[in-house]
ZADO-1210 file (C-alpha; in nm, 4 decimals, padded with zeros to 6 digits):
<atoms>
<atom x="-10.1317" y="-00.4510" z="-00.9296" code="MET" pos="1"/>
<atom x="-09.7382" y="-00.3686" z="-01.2038" code="CYS" pos="2"/>
<atom x="-09.8185" y="-00.7524" z="-01.2943" code="VAL" pos="3"/>
<atom x="-10.2074" y="-00.7403" z="-01.4459" code="GLY" pos="4"/>
<atom x="-10.0951" y="-00.4126" z="-01.5851" code="LEU" pos="5"/>
<atom x="-09.8462" y="-00.6630" z="-01.7804" code="GLY" pos="6"/>
<atom x="-10.0696" y="-00.9045" z="-01.9086" code="ILE" pos="7"/>
<atom x="-10.4419" y="-00.6644" z="-02.0487" code="ALA" pos="8"/>
<atom x="-10.5886" y="-00.7547" z="-02.3006" code="ALA" pos="9"/>
<atom x="-10.7566" y="-00.4379" z="-02.3466" code="GLY" pos="10"/>
<atom x="-10.9686" y="-00.0819" z="-02.1667" code="PRO" pos="11"/>
<atom x="-11.1852" y="-00.3484" z="-01.9386" code="GLY" pos="12"/>
<atom x="-10.9893" y="-00.5892" z="-01.7872" code="LEU" pos="13"/>
<atom x="-10.7110" y="-00.3051" z="-01.7662" code="GLY" pos="14"/>
<atom x="-10.8753" y="-00.1232" z="-01.5567" code="THR" pos="15"/>
<atom x="-11.0243" y="-00.4398" z="-01.4150" code="ALA" pos="16"/>
<atom x="-10.6472" y="-00.5378" z="-01.2522" code="PHE" pos="17"/>
<atom x="-10.5341" y="-00.1536" z="-01.1383" code="ILE" pos="18"/>
<atom x="-10.9337" y="-00.2501" z="-00.9528" code="LEU" pos="19"/>
<atom x="-10.8086" y="-00.5249" z="-00.7285" code="VAL" pos="20"/>
<atom x="-10.4498" y="-00.4484" z="-00.7343" code="ALA" pos="21"/>
<atom x="-10.6782" y="-00.1674" z="-00.5092" code="VAL" pos="22"/>
<atom x="-10.8265" y="-00.3342" z="-00.2945" code="VAL" pos="23"/>
<atom x="-10.5169" y="-00.5537" z="-00.2862" code="VAL" pos="24"/>
<atom x="-10.3196" y="-00.2521" z="-00.1574" code="LEU" pos="25"/>
<atom x="-10.6296" y="-00.1602" z="00.1369" code="LEU" pos="26"/>
<atom x="-10.6753" y="-00.4587" z="00.2519" code="GLY" pos="27"/>
<atom x="-10.2868" y="-00.4494" z="00.3173" code="SER" pos="28"/>
<atom x="-10.3534" y="-00.1376" z="00.4979" code="LEU" pos="29"/>
<atom x="-10.6315" y="-00.2179" z="00.7210" code="ALA" pos="30"/>
<atom x="-10.4428" y="-00.4705" z="00.7981" code="ILE" pos="31"/>
<atom x="-10.1324" y="-00.3164" z="00.9128" code="TYR" pos="32"/>
<atom x="-10.2102" y="00.0114" z="01.0738" code="VAL" pos="33"/>
<atom x="-10.4451" y="-00.1660" z="01.3460" code="PRO" pos="34"/>
<atom x="-10.0925" y="-00.4391" z="01.3638" code="LEU" pos="35"/>
<atom x="-09.9053" y="-00.0956" z="01.3751" code="GLU" pos="36"/>
<atom x="-10.1445" y="00.0443" z="01.6205" code="MET" pos="37"/>
<atom x="-10.1847" y="-00.2735" z="01.8794" code="LYS" pos="38"/>
<atom x="-09.8134" y="-00.2876" z="01.9133" code="GLU" pos="39"/>
<atom x="-09.8475" y="00.0722" z="01.9595" code="ARG" pos="40"/>
<atom x="-10.0562" y="00.0352" z="02.2879" code="ARG" pos="41"/>
<atom x="-09.8977" y="-00.2836" z="02.3807" code="PHE" pos="42"/>
<atom x="-09.5595" y="-00.1475" z="02.4554" code="LEU" pos="43"/>
<atom x="-09.7032" y="00.1589" z="02.5879" code="LYS" pos="44"/>
<atom x="-09.8860" y="-00.0534" z="02.8568" code="HIS" pos="45"/>
<atom x="-09.5324" y="-00.2003" z="02.8924" code="GLU" pos="46"/>
<atom x="-09.3985" y="00.1446" z="03.0076" code="ALA" pos="47"/>
<atom x="-09.7117" y="00.2720" z="03.2079" code="GLN" pos="48"/>
<atom x="-09.6389" y="-00.1302" z="03.3707" code="ARG" pos="49"/>
<atom x="-09.2354" y="-00.0742" z="03.4357" code="GLY" pos="50"/>
<atom x="-09.3635" y="00.2688" z="03.5623" code="GLN" pos="51"/>
<atom x="-09.6156" y="00.1404" z="03.7946" code="ALA" pos="52"/>
<atom x="-09.3467" y="-00.1353" z="03.8921" code="HIS" pos="53"/>
<atom x="-09.2622" y="-00.0513" z="04.2852" code="GLY" pos="54"/>
<atom x="-09.6016" y="00.1998" z="04.3141" code="ARG" pos="55"/>
<atom x="-09.8297" y="00.0253" z="04.2628" code="ASP" pos="56"/>
<atom x="-09.7872" y="-00.3049" z="04.3133" code="TYR" pos="57"/>
<atom x="-09.4413" y="-00.5633" z="04.3058" code="VAL" pos="58"/>
<atom x="-09.3535" y="-00.8346" z="04.0971" code="ASP" pos="59"/>
<atom x="-09.1555" y="-01.0788" z="04.3030" code="PRO" pos="60"/>
<atom x="-09.0231" y="-01.1619" z="03.9321" code="ASP" pos="61"/>
<atom x="-08.8284" y="-00.8732" z="03.8653" code="LEU" pos="62"/>
<atom x="-08.6024" y="-00.8891" z="04.2229" code="LEU" pos="63"/>
<atom x="-08.2995" y="-01.0063" z="04.2959" code="THR" pos="64"/>
<atom x="-08.2862" y="-01.3831" z="04.4418" code="GLN" pos="65"/>
<atom x="-08.1366" y="-01.2489" z="04.6790" code="ARG" pos="66"/>
<atom x="-08.4582" y="-01.0041" z="04.7686" code="ASP" pos="67"/>
<atom x="-08.6910" y="-01.3162" z="04.5616" code="ARG" pos="68"/>
<atom x="-08.5733" y="-01.5082" z="04.9007" code="ASP" pos="69"/>
<atom x="-08.6817" y="-01.2063" z="05.2011" code="THR" pos="70"/>
<atom x="-09.0244" y="-01.1205" z="05.0135" code="LEU" pos="71"/>
<atom x="-09.1746" y="-01.4948" z="04.9554" code="VAL" pos="72"/>
<atom x="-09.1803" y="-01.6278" z="05.3130" code="PRO" pos="73"/>
<atom x="-09.2968" y="-01.2358" z="05.4519" code="LEU" pos="74"/>
<atom x="-09.5842" y="-01.3994" z="05.1861" code="GLN" pos="75"/>
<atom x="-09.6269" y="-01.7023" z="05.2490" code="ARG" pos="76"/>
<atom x="-09.6016" y="-01.5516" z="05.6755" code="ALA" pos="77"/>
<atom x="-09.8717" y="-01.2977" z="05.6165" code="VAL" pos="78"/>
<atom x="-10.1737" y="-01.5196" z="05.4221" code="ASP" pos="79"/>
<atom x="-10.1509" y="-01.7570" z="05.7073" code="SER" pos="80"/>
<atom x="-10.1661" y="-01.5263" z="06.0297" code="VAL" pos="81"/>
<atom x="-10.4772" y="-01.4342" z="05.8261" code="LEU" pos="82"/>
<atom x="-10.5384" y="-01.7649" z="05.6270" code="ALA" pos="83"/>
<atom x="-10.5813" y="-01.8610" z="06.0160" code="SER" pos="84"/>
<atom x="-10.9045" y="-01.9713" z="06.2291" code="PRO" pos="85"/>
<atom x="-10.6903" y="-01.8033" z="06.5282" code="LEU" pos="86"/>
<atom x="-10.7277" y="-01.4993" z="06.3230" code="HIS" pos="87"/>
<atom x="-11.0592" y="-01.5198" z="06.1803" code="GLY" pos="88"/>
<atom x="-11.2284" y="-01.5571" z="06.4569" code="SER" pos="89"/>
<atom x="-11.0896" y="-01.2794" z="06.6708" code="GLY" pos="90"/>
<atom x="-10.8400" y="-01.4669" z="06.8736" code="GLN" pos="91"/>
<atom x="-10.5615" y="-01.1785" z="06.7261" code="LEU" pos="92"/>
<atom x="-10.6562" y="-00.8109" z="06.9002" code="LEU" pos="93"/>
<atom x="-10.9104" y="-00.6761" z="06.6305" code="ASP" pos="94"/>
<atom x="-11.0022" y="-00.8943" z="06.2911" code="THR" pos="95"/>
<atom x="-10.9607" y="-00.5310" z="06.0754" code="THR" pos="96"/>
<atom x="-10.6410" y="-00.4272" z="06.3051" code="ARG" pos="97"/>
<atom x="-10.4921" y="-00.6968" z="06.2463" code="ASN" pos="98"/>
<atom x="-10.5222" y="-00.7210" z="05.8206" code="SER" pos="99"/>
<atom x="-10.4757" y="-00.3406" z="05.8017" code="VAL" pos="100"/>
<atom x="-10.1581" y="-00.3567" z="05.9678" code="VAL" pos="101"/>
<atom x="-09.9788" y="-00.7339" z="05.9134" code="LEU" pos="102"/>
<atom x="-10.0272" y="-00.6025" z="05.5305" code="ARG" pos="103"/>
<atom x="-09.9496" y="-00.2393" z="05.5388" code="ASP" pos="104"/>
<atom x="-09.6187" y="-00.3047" z="05.6533" code="LEU" pos="105"/>
<atom x="-09.5981" y="-00.6548" z="05.3593" code="GLU" pos="106"/>
<atom x="-09.6553" y="-00.3251" z="05.0905" code="TRP" pos="107"/>
<atom x="-09.4207" y="-00.1773" z="05.2651" code="GLN" pos="108"/>
<atom x="-09.1330" y="-00.4366" z="05.2645" code="ILE" pos="109"/>
<atom x="-09.1999" y="-00.5217" z="04.9164" code="ALA" pos="110"/>
<atom x="-09.1901" y="-00.1926" z="04.8129" code="CYS" pos="111"/>
<atom x="-08.7971" y="-00.1354" z="05.0145" code="ASP" pos="112"/>
<atom x="-08.6646" y="-00.4917" z="04.8582" code="LEU" pos="113"/>
<atom x="-08.7935" y="-00.3870" z="04.4944" code="TRP" pos="114"/>
<atom x="-08.5934" y="-00.0718" z="04.6079" code="LYS" pos="115"/>
<atom x="-08.2942" y="-00.3074" z="04.6932" code="ALA" pos="116"/>
<atom x="-08.3409" y="-00.4788" z="04.3407" code="SER" pos="117"/>
<atom x="-08.3393" y="-00.1554" z="04.1776" code="ARG" pos="118"/>
<atom x="-08.0122" y="-00.0250" z="04.2967" code="ALA" pos="119"/>
<atom x="-07.7952" y="-00.3084" z="04.2645" code="GLU" pos="120"/>
<atom x="-07.8853" y="-00.3655" z="03.8994" code="VAL" pos="121"/>
<atom x="-07.8617" y="-00.0412" z="03.8277" code="ASP" pos="122"/>
<atom x="-07.4952" y="-00.0035" z="04.0264" code="LEU" pos="123"/>
<atom x="-07.3896" y="-00.3492" z="03.8782" code="THR" pos="124"/>
<atom x="-07.4866" y="-00.1500" z="03.5348" code="ALA" pos="125"/>
<atom x="-07.2431" y="00.1248" z="03.6525" code="VAL" pos="126"/>
<atom x="-06.9999" y="-00.1442" z="03.7647" code="GLY" pos="127"/>
<atom x="-06.7197" y="-00.0556" z="04.0482" code="GLU" pos="128"/>
<atom x="-06.4777" y="00.1577" z="04.0234" code="PRO" pos="129"/>
<atom x="-06.1177" y="00.1128" z="03.8324" code="ARG" pos="130"/>
<atom x="-05.9379" y="00.2831" z="03.9772" code="GLY" pos="131"/>
<atom x="-05.7198" y="00.3756" z="04.2927" code="ASP" pos="132"/>
<atom x="-05.9494" y="00.7708" z="04.3111" code="GLY" pos="133"/>
<atom x="-06.1052" y="00.7830" z="04.7180" code="GLU" pos="134"/>
<atom x="-06.4141" y="01.0017" z="04.5274" code="MET" pos="135"/>
<atom x="-06.5208" y="00.6935" z="04.3451" code="ALA" pos="136"/>
<atom x="-06.3903" y="00.4448" z="04.6542" code="LEU" pos="137"/>
<atom x="-06.6030" y="00.5776" z="04.8688" code="SER" pos="138"/>
<atom x="-06.9319" y="00.6656" z="04.6871" code="ALA" pos="139"/>
<atom x="-06.9210" y="00.3025" z="04.5530" code="HIS" pos="140"/>
<atom x="-06.9027" y="00.2276" z="04.9310" code="GLU" pos="141"/>
<atom x="-07.1700" y="00.4030" z="05.0417" code="ARG" pos="142"/>
<atom x="-07.4133" y="00.2866" z="04.7400" code="ALA" pos="143"/>
<atom x="-07.2921" y="-00.0732" z="04.8321" code="THR" pos="144"/>
<atom x="-07.3388" y="00.0995" z="05.1928" code="ARG" pos="145"/>
<atom x="-07.7442" y="00.2005" z="05.1437" code="ALA" pos="146"/>
<atom x="-07.8769" y="-00.1155" z="04.9791" code="ILE" pos="147"/>
<atom x="-07.7002" y="-00.3053" z="05.2626" code="GLU" pos="148"/>
<atom x="-07.9001" y="-00.1002" z="05.5487" code="GLU" pos="149"/>
<atom x="-08.1998" y="-00.1241" z="05.3888" code="ILE" pos="150"/>
<atom x="-08.2239" y="-00.4727" z="05.3130" code="ARG" pos="151"/>
<atom x="-08.1348" y="-00.5095" z="05.6379" code="SER" pos="152"/>
<atom x="-08.4283" y="-00.3256" z="05.7245" code="ALA" pos="153"/>
<atom x="-08.6545" y="-00.5581" z="05.4978" code="ALA" pos="154"/>
<atom x="-08.5711" y="-00.8935" z="05.6879" code="THR" pos="155"/>
<atom x="-08.5210" y="-00.8020" z="05.9640" code="ASN" pos="156"/>
<atom x="-08.8862" y="-00.6912" z="05.9523" code="ARG" pos="157"/>
<atom x="-08.9541" y="-00.9653" z="05.7702" code="THR" pos="158"/>
<atom x="-08.7983" y="-01.2125" z="06.0676" code="ASP" pos="159"/>
<atom x="-09.1020" y="-01.0641" z="06.2795" code="ALA" pos="160"/>
<atom x="-09.3553" y="-01.0745" z="06.0909" code="ILE" pos="161"/>
<atom x="-09.2866" y="-01.4533" z="06.0481" code="THR" pos="162"/>
<atom x="-09.2545" y="-01.5774" z="06.3349" code="GLY" pos="163"/>
<atom x="-09.5106" y="-01.3979" z="06.4630" code="TYR" pos="164"/>
<atom x="-09.6727" y="-01.6424" z="06.1817" code="ALA" pos="165"/>
<atom x="-09.4936" y="-01.9332" z="06.3370" code="ALA" pos="166"/>
<atom x="-09.6308" y="-01.7721" z="06.7205" code="ARG" pos="167"/>
<atom x="-09.9967" y="-01.7817" z="06.6370" code="VAL" pos="168"/>
<atom x="-09.9571" y="-02.1899" z="06.3665" code="ARG" pos="169"/>
<atom x="-09.8361" y="-02.3183" z="06.7147" code="GLN" pos="170"/>
<atom x="-10.0804" y="-02.1074" z="06.9613" code="ALA" pos="171"/>
<atom x="-10.3287" y="-02.2938" z="06.6564" code="GLN" pos="172"/>
<atom x="-10.1621" y="-02.6899" z="06.7271" code="GLU" pos="173"/>
<atom x="-10.2250" y="-02.5589" z="07.1905" code="ARG" pos="174"/>
<atom x="-10.5420" y="-02.5726" z="07.1082" code="LEU" pos="175"/>
<atom x="-10.6220" y="-02.8113" z="06.7758" code="GLU" pos="176"/>
<atom x="-10.4485" y="-03.0681" z="07.0717" code="ASP" pos="177"/>
<atom x="-10.6324" y="-02.9775" z="07.3437" code="ALA" pos="178"/>
<atom x="-10.9110" y="-03.1137" z="07.1447" code="GLU" pos="179"/>
<atom x="-10.7565" y="-03.4239" z="07.0563" code="ARG" pos="180"/>
<atom x="-10.6827" y="-03.4729" z="07.3573" code="ALA" pos="181"/>
<atom x="-11.0141" y="-03.4634" z="07.4906" code="ALA" pos="182"/>
<atom x="-11.1238" y="-03.6824" z="07.2600" code="GLU" pos="183"/>
<atom x="-10.8111" y="-03.9121" z="07.3577" code="TYR" pos="184"/>
<atom x="-10.9476" y="-03.9697" z="07.7145" code="GLU" pos="185"/>
<atom x="-11.2986" y="-04.0612" z="07.5995" code="ARG" pos="186"/>
<atom x="-11.1693" y="-04.2822" z="07.3729" code="ILE" pos="187"/>
<atom x="-10.9401" y="-04.4583" z="07.6538" code="ALA" pos="188"/>
<atom x="-11.2925" y="-04.4456" z="07.8645" code="ASN" pos="189"/>
<atom x="-11.5251" y="-04.5516" z="07.6752" code="ASP" pos="190"/>
<atom x="-11.2612" y="-04.8797" z="07.6086" code="LEU" pos="191"/>
<atom x="-11.1816" y="-04.9247" z="07.9668" code="LEU" pos="192"/>
<atom x="-11.5947" y="-04.8800" z="08.0094" code="ALA" pos="193"/>
<atom x="-11.6530" y="-05.2595" z="07.7855" code="GLU" pos="194"/>
<atom x="-11.3419" y="-05.4036" z="07.8687" code="THR" pos="195"/>
<atom x="-11.4502" y="-05.3487" z="08.2918" code="SER" pos="196"/>
<atom x="-11.5128" y="-05.7763" z="08.3392" code="GLY" pos="197"/>
<atom x="-11.1408" y="-05.8447" z="08.2485" code="GLY" pos="198"/>
<atom x="-11.0821" y="-05.8268" z="08.6364" code="THR" pos="199"/>
<atom x="-11.2648" y="-06.1538" z="08.7400" code="GLN" pos="200"/>
<atom x="-11.1997" y="-06.2788" z="08.3386" code="GLN" pos="201"/>
<atom x="-10.8753" y="-06.3093" z="08.4640" code="ASP" pos="202"/>
<atom x="-10.9595" y="-06.4220" z="08.8544" code="GLU" pos="203"/>
<atom x="-11.1477" y="-06.6459" z="08.7012" code="ALA" pos="204"/>
<atom x="-10.8724" y="-06.7973" z="08.5110" code="LEU" pos="205"/>
<atom x="-10.6429" y="-06.7933" z="08.8012" code="GLN" pos="206"/>
<atom x="-10.8782" y="-07.0080" z="09.0348" code="SER" pos="207"/>
<atom x="-10.8916" y="-07.2284" z="08.7882" code="LEU" pos="208"/>
<atom x="-10.5122" y="-07.2586" z="08.6931" code="LEU" pos="209"/>
<atom x="-10.5237" y="-07.3599" z="09.1157" code="ALA" pos="210"/>
<atom x="-10.7487" y="-07.6505" z="09.0699" code="VAL" pos="211"/>
<atom x="-10.6188" y="-07.7957" z="08.7365" code="GLN" pos="212"/>
<atom x="-10.2676" y="-07.8112" z="08.9789" code="GLN" pos="213"/>
<atom x="-10.4113" y="-08.0041" z="09.2816" code="GLU" pos="214"/>
<atom x="-10.6351" y="-08.2214" z="09.0300" code="ALA" pos="215"/>
<atom x="-10.2000" y="-08.2655" z="08.8693" code="LEU" pos="216"/>
<atom x="-10.0776" y="-08.3371" z="09.2133" code="LYS" pos="217"/>
<atom x="-10.3688" y="-08.5811" z="09.3130" code="ILE" pos="218"/>
<atom x="-10.3281" y="-08.8203" z="08.9887" code="ALA" pos="219"/>
<atom x="-09.9629" y="-08.8061" z="09.0516" code="GLN" pos="220"/>
<atom x="-10.0455" y="-08.9219" z="09.3898" code="LEU" pos="221"/>
<atom x="-10.2602" y="-09.1724" z="09.2769" code="HIS" pos="222"/>
<atom x="-09.9275" y="-09.3231" z="09.0437" code="HIS" pos="223"/>
<atom x="-09.7267" y="-09.3833" z="09.2604" code="GLU" pos="224"/>
<atom x="-09.9322" y="-09.5640" z="09.5394" code="LEU" pos="225"/>
<atom x="-10.0222" y="-09.7268" z="09.2655" code="GLY" pos="226"/>
<atom x="-10.4290" y="-09.6821" z="09.2477" code="LEU" pos="227"/>
</atoms>
């Protein structure tokens, strides 16, 4: 706006430049305000997302590596059981009950792992006791033990679920192998039926060889006698 006033040759031109400057300024404000509002909304969303973490959802990427190594196999095990043909056909208890129980256990274990990860991060941020004061050492040991206890319980439950998933997979494989065994038998029976003349062929060949041996003996005898 100052530049416009500096080069104005008359009142009309100066007024025009002032109007242009005002329009540009208003346009800048119009752009700035929505951007500022978007930034505030983003920050608010991130804050709400952070508050909801561990309450409405658990993101494996926000867990410690140790807890993530427990959660990922658990999720795979639950998914494999619920996707198995045995579950789909209702051969694993009640289908609805199986789904509800497994998903609920998966969620509870995930929440416990999130709590353990969050507590470990907080404990690391506070740091270890620097002196030999009994109160600080005892409190630090208690916090560490609490984290290990919740992790141990989560790991034991995860091991039970992954073991269950392994047994389901083995049962499915046995059923599939039983179907394959029937196919193996069919293939063998069909092949043997098609080659049932093999024994007669072997007998004819042995007979031919025997006749050949007799002919050779006669030919040798004629040679010896000079016939």
